[in-house]
VOVO-437685 format. One line per field, with one value per residue (C-alpha): x, y, z; residue in one letter. Coordinates in steps of 0.001 Angstrom, whole numbers. Example, Ala and Ser with C-alpha at 12.3 -4.5 7.8 and 13.67 -1.06 7.14 Angstrom:
BEGIN
px <- [12300  13670]
py <- [-4500  -1060]
pz <- [7800  7140]
koltor <- [A  S]
//
This chain:
BEGIN
px <- [0  2856  4391  1086  813  4378  3751  524  2232  5068  2604  561  3661  4733  1310  1231  4599  3653  255  858  3902  3657  5591  4979  5910  7111  6886  8732  8258  9040  11128  9670  11200  9646  10238  9044  6881  5330  2033  1315  4894  5920  9357  9331  8660  11481  13860  12967  13457  17030  18047  17929  17180  13546  11722  13463  14871  14757  18421  17572  14784  17267  19336  16305  14947  18401  18703  15343  16079  19503  18108  15341  17731  20734  19457  21536  21705  24684  27651  28502  31006  28479  25760  28154  28994  25401  23922  25137  25110  28652  30032  30170  26519  25581  27035  25058  21822  22326  24722  26524  26641  24873  24444  23064  20730  19544  18762  16782  14785  14240  12895  15542  18266  21627  24018  26562  29773  28066  28964]
py <- [0  2387  1863  2682  5922  6921  6209  8213  11151  11091  10921  13792  15943  15245  16134  19343  20378  19408  21085  24000  25266  27831  30643  34052  37268  40185  43550  46695  49596  48276  45344  41886  38766  35299  33077  29606  29791  27087  28244  27623  27437  30419  31906  30532  26981  27246  28648  25848  23240  24432  24819  28607  29747  30790  32982  35199  38342  41856  41421  38261  40134  42881  40194  38467  41753  42676  39271  39721  43297  42463  39460  41555  44361  42309  38803  37184  37421  39092  37209  37248  40072  42161  41574  42910  45949  46787  46307  46871  43107  41839  38611  37103  37990  36518  33155  33302  34138  31666  28901  26681  29145  32462  33578  30226  29791  33398  32933  29763  31469  34506  32208  33035  30911  30722  33552  33026  31715  29721  26059]
pz <- [0  841  -2623  -4246  -2241  -3133  -6823  -6706  -5017  -7564  -10461  -9027  -8557  -12148  -13484  -11419  -12832  -16378  -16439  -14087  -16020  -18746  -20341  -18812  -20593  -18467  -20208  -19140  -21517  -24987  -23710  -23095  -21554  -21605  -18585  -17728  -14606  -12469  -11081  -7440  -6132  -4045  -3588  -39  -1266  -3792  -1146  1260  -1478  -2162  1481  1671  5225  5572  6249  3729  5300  3893  2903  940  -850  -1828  -3580  -5157  -6528  -7868  -9575  -11309  -12330  -13779  -15628  -17152  -18129  -19305  -19989  -17233  -13472  -11789  -10355  -6648  -7149  -9095  -6466  -3816  -5951  -6920  -3456  56  722  1370  -70  3411  3964  559  1561  4829  2994  129  1247  -1293  -4187  -3612  -7231  -8383  -5384  -5500  -9199  -8495  -5755  -8004  -10705  -13296  -14954  -13230  -14177  -16941  -15430  -12663  -12483]
koltor <- [M  A  D  M  L  E  Q  G  A  A  W  L  D  G  M  R  T  K  H  A  S  R  T  V  T  Y  I  R  G  T  D  A  V  E  L  S  A  T  L  G  Q  T  T  Y  E  I  A  D  E  Y  G  V  P  T  P  L  T  D  R  A  W  V  V  I  D  L  M  R  S  E  Y  F  D  K  G  T  G  P  T  V  R  K  I  S  K  L  S  D  V  T  T  K  E  L  F  A  L  F  P  K  G  P  A  K  L  A  A  M  V  A  G  I  P  K  P  K  G  C  I]
//
């Protein structure tokens, strides 16, 4: 019975991902960017899934908003060095907010692809 429940849960999760995903177009002025979005999954759920400390602090939101803004403006998220330069969040603080790769994790939580140069 337990196997059947696990299989059902896995199937349901796959169907939710398959059918609840769609392309969303963000428009700013005359510029438009298309992103793949999964409906129903919040930033907090994504952060929790990747091991980012929750609840997200104001400092984490500064980084997330910066990631989204840079991606929209330049087509890629900023690197760790650029995040530190563009915001008042230090590199040390970035690693505390987003352990195990701040730029990549911040991008995942922000719902954008990882920045160019991230492994």
